[in-house]
C-alpha angles and dihedrals in degrees: 000000000000117000112259094250088061093054119118118234091259093047091049091049091052092047093050092047092050093047094242086136131003119243089244093052092046091049090048090052091053092043090054090053090047090055093046090052097040088124089073088069091216092146130058094221141333096268106158120207121213120298113276112262122255123254098032117259118264096229124109092269095046100198097314113153118237131195114235127201110242095244092066117085123242112177114254094011121098118256104205104158080215091279122124098233091061096045093115099032107125116177118214096211136049124256112251092253095050090046088059092047092048092048087051089056102261122150125210114253091184145287115284134219124256142181101279112282087351089282102134147051105223104055091234114151135181097221103063091271097115111131114221122220109256092214092055115005089199087072135064123259095227126242167359092315089042101141096049091050091048093048093050094043092048091051093243091124128016093225142342151184129264136161129243127204100156104348105324095136099034099044097056091039090056094043092050095042102248137112119274127187130194109188126211107289108269096022092111125042116256106200113127097026125119095236128188099188124022089192094057109019125103136156111249139189133243123192142141096254138031089234089063091048089052090055093050091044090057090051096046097042094044090229118131115244111267119246115255114261115257090238131017110258119225115272113276124241114265123201122223109205094206098175094045113038104011099062127102094017123167104254092241092050090049091051094049093047094048089050090051091051091049089052092052092047090051088053091055102266120145111225112189119204116225104198098181124076114261095208144341103286095202092053092048093049090049089054091045092056104033098054095056091045089054093049104041099088094053093041096052092041090053091052093051093048092048088059096043090241118170089215121106128210089249091054090053092050094047091057098048110137104196115079095213092054092044091052091055099042106030092080087065088071087073095048138275116345094189114062122220088249091054091047092050091048090051091052090051090053088050092056096040095050092044090052091049092050093047091048091052091053093048095047092049095044089233124148097209146356119257119207142144107278092223127011093225134031127254114313123241118258109270094041109146135177092318129047141177121240125168089351092304128118107231140172106260099216101051092038092061097040095045095102099026098050098072096066090046092050091049097041091239126149113256132188133190121199128180112272100179142283136287121242087270092053097255117147122251121200129215113216125212121190122187132179120280116287093016090108099131093044088053093049089051091052091047092049091054093045093050091049091057095043094047095182116201114248119226108199115203118249115232094241094056101091 
């Protein structure tokens, strides 16, 4: 029988309900592993919530501990967003998403590290809050939901919450070898989250199986789980946008993804090649970055005011620790850096590219797009604003969000599942994007894909860091 720390969320729930292990004993097992793997820096601190209740709660999460990104409020626990100005900010009420989790019986495993203010894709941080990748601690976990991804991949927590603006759940999930889900924008409530872009931001889910993501999606969306179909339908058609999201891949990523596609074809899936570009990638990435930058001041200010904080947005910016985040946000101290004309143009690109993508799916008869989640594996520790991939010098930020940004721009649900490993053992993620509000259909597709791919898990040993 698998050790308790290796249990999936569903397996842990079943074990606690059957009395195979008490909630307190299960939490202690995970806490011990958290302490043994403290060198991963997955958690902000060792804040311990109250002891799990006995007997276990009867809700759908039944006392299972979850990791929570430290920009999501849990009452009585600091929400720092890993930025110095918020170090002592302690909300007195739960975020809406954690309220739903708590009512479903979840316990807090701890608050997890993130790229400061969720403004980055590597998880690197100046103040000793850089999460290491559990597969290779010499590499970064990805960001911005780096700590949650590391905790789930290292089997410290069975699942957890992150946030995603342009890829911040799916990028670290792919780089650490777990499942990451960004729902349709607006599917989950957003009160009590340090947001940087109301247009783009959403809470997302990280877990080690799509089945676990489905459970958390039901809790967070407030929708009851759907009944299983009487018979398994045939696999849907998936579209491969070759000229858009399959170019410039690291050779190892390309090999893993082609093998994954071959596996799906052998299992009866129809994968339709789309040889023409769906949209102008540069224009979409410009829209993906300019809209959040235009909305960050108002979003952070609204969060501070909702909590009655004496802090101002300028005070938060002036105390930023990480140079890369300071370089991006410090110009906001002098006023807007995105004009209203630029913002309007970005929103037009958003609508035009979404229409083009939806049209391509309809014309092809496909249910979703299939792409590599990231075009290159996890970056080495020390990676800054530039990186090398396939012998090319590239900007780190736009390189990692290239394939995850479209769904965020369009408000579509997006799911990454493990596709395999590179020759050096680094995880590669397979990305599925479906039209807005087709969340459950996408999770069904992802569940079936993951079952065929069946990627071996490589849990980290405590002595590794």
